[in-house]
C-alpha positions in Angstrom: 23.6 -21.9 2.3 21.0 -21.4 5.0 17.5 -20.7 3.8 14.6 -20.2 6.3 11.8 -22.8 5.8 8.9 -20.4 5.9 10.3 -18.3 2.9 8.9 -19.3 -0.4 10.8 -18.7 -3.7 9.0 -15.9 -5.6 9.2 -16.4 -9.4 6.5 -13.9 -10.3 7.0 -11.1 -12.8 6.1 -7.6 -12.0 2.9 -7.8 -14.1 1.9 -11.0 -12.3 2.5 -9.4 -8.9 0.3 -6.4 -9.9 -2.5 -8.8 -11.0 -2.2 -10.7 -7.7 -2.4 -7.3 -5.8 -5.4 -6.1 -7.7 -7.3 -9.3 -7.1 -7.3 -8.7 -3.4 -8.4 -5.2 -3.1 -10.0 -4.3 0.3 -13.4 -2.6 -0.2 -15.4 -0.7 2.3 -17.7 -2.9 4.6 -20.7 -2.0 6.8 -20.6 1.8 7.6 -17.1 2.4 6.2 -16.7 4.7 3.2 -14.1 5.8 0.7 -12.5 9.2 1.1 -9.9 11.6 -0.3 -7.3 12.9 2.3 -7.4 16.8 1.8 -5.1 18.0 4.6 -2.9 16.7 7.3 -3.5 18.5 10.6 -0.8 17.0 12.9 -1.0 14.7 15.8 -2.1 11.8 13.6 -5.2 13.7 12.6 -6.3 14.8 9.0 -9.2 16.3 7.1 -10.9 13.6 4.8 -13.6 14.4 2.2 -15.8 11.2 2.2 -17.9 9.7 -0.7 -21.0 10.2 1.4 -20.6 14.0 1.0 -19.3 14.7 4.5 -15.9 16.0 5.5 -14.5 14.4 8.6 -11.6 14.9 10.9 -10.0 11.4 11.0 -7.3 10.0 13.0 -5.1 6.9 12.6 -5.8 4.3 15.4 -3.0 3.3 17.7 -2.6 -0.2 16.3 -2.1 1.2 12.7 0.0 4.4 13.7 3.4 2.9 12.6 2.1 0.9 9.6 -0.1 3.5 8.0 1.8 6.4 6.3 -0.5 8.8 4.4 0.0 11.9 2.3 -2.5 14.5 0.9 -4.7 13.2 -2.0 -4.4 9.6 -0.9 -7.5 7.5 -1.3 -8.4 5.8 2.0 -11.1 3.8 3.8 -12.8 5.8 6.6 -14.8 4.2 9.4 -17.1 6.9 11.0 -17.3 7.0 14.9 -20.3 5.6 16.6 -20.8 9.0 18.3 -20.3 12.3 16.3 -19.8 10.0 13.1 -20.7 12.9 10.8 -17.6 14.9 12.0 -15.1 12.3 13.0 -13.7 8.9 12.0 -10.8 6.5 11.8 -8.6 5.7 8.8 -8.5 2.1 8.3 -6.7 1.5 5.1 -4.7 3.4 2.3 -4.9 2.4 -1.3 -1.8 2.1 -3.5 -1.8 4.0 -6.9 -2.5 0.7 -8.8 -5.4 0.0 -6.5 -6.8 3.5 -7.1 -6.6 3.0 -10.9 -8.5 -0.3 -10.5 -11.3 1.5 -8.3 -11.6 4.2 -10.9 -11.9 1.7 -13.7 -14.6 -0.3 -11.7 -16.6 2.9 -10.9 -16.1 3.0 -7.1 -14.8 6.6 -7.3 -17.5 8.1 -9.7 -19.2 10.2 -7.0 -15.9 11.7 -6.0 -14.9 12.6 -9.6 -18.3 14.1 -10.2 -18.1 16.3 -7.1 -14.7 17.7 -7.8 -12.0 16.7 -10.2 -8.8 15.7 -8.2 
């Protein structure tokens, strides 16, 4: 039987796989912020309520367009634009439900929960 050399055998259980996923959660860096996707507007644009209290019209950059599929109420990382950064930004990452649960437990989403329950 032919087996490609670069494929490793994965003997992890589901729980171990989740722990491995949680240990490598991407957090906002620099001027990036967390946000809640409120509404999809079409044309790869959407309205996102960010943790810094601003609502931005965000887009998915071309390099992520085919890889990043989002829905309303997803938690995302937003990178504000250098110009008109208070109104516009780019979506950089979408969190999975397991990652969102981890963020809530660690207190990263406290401001968002205080502002409005979702």
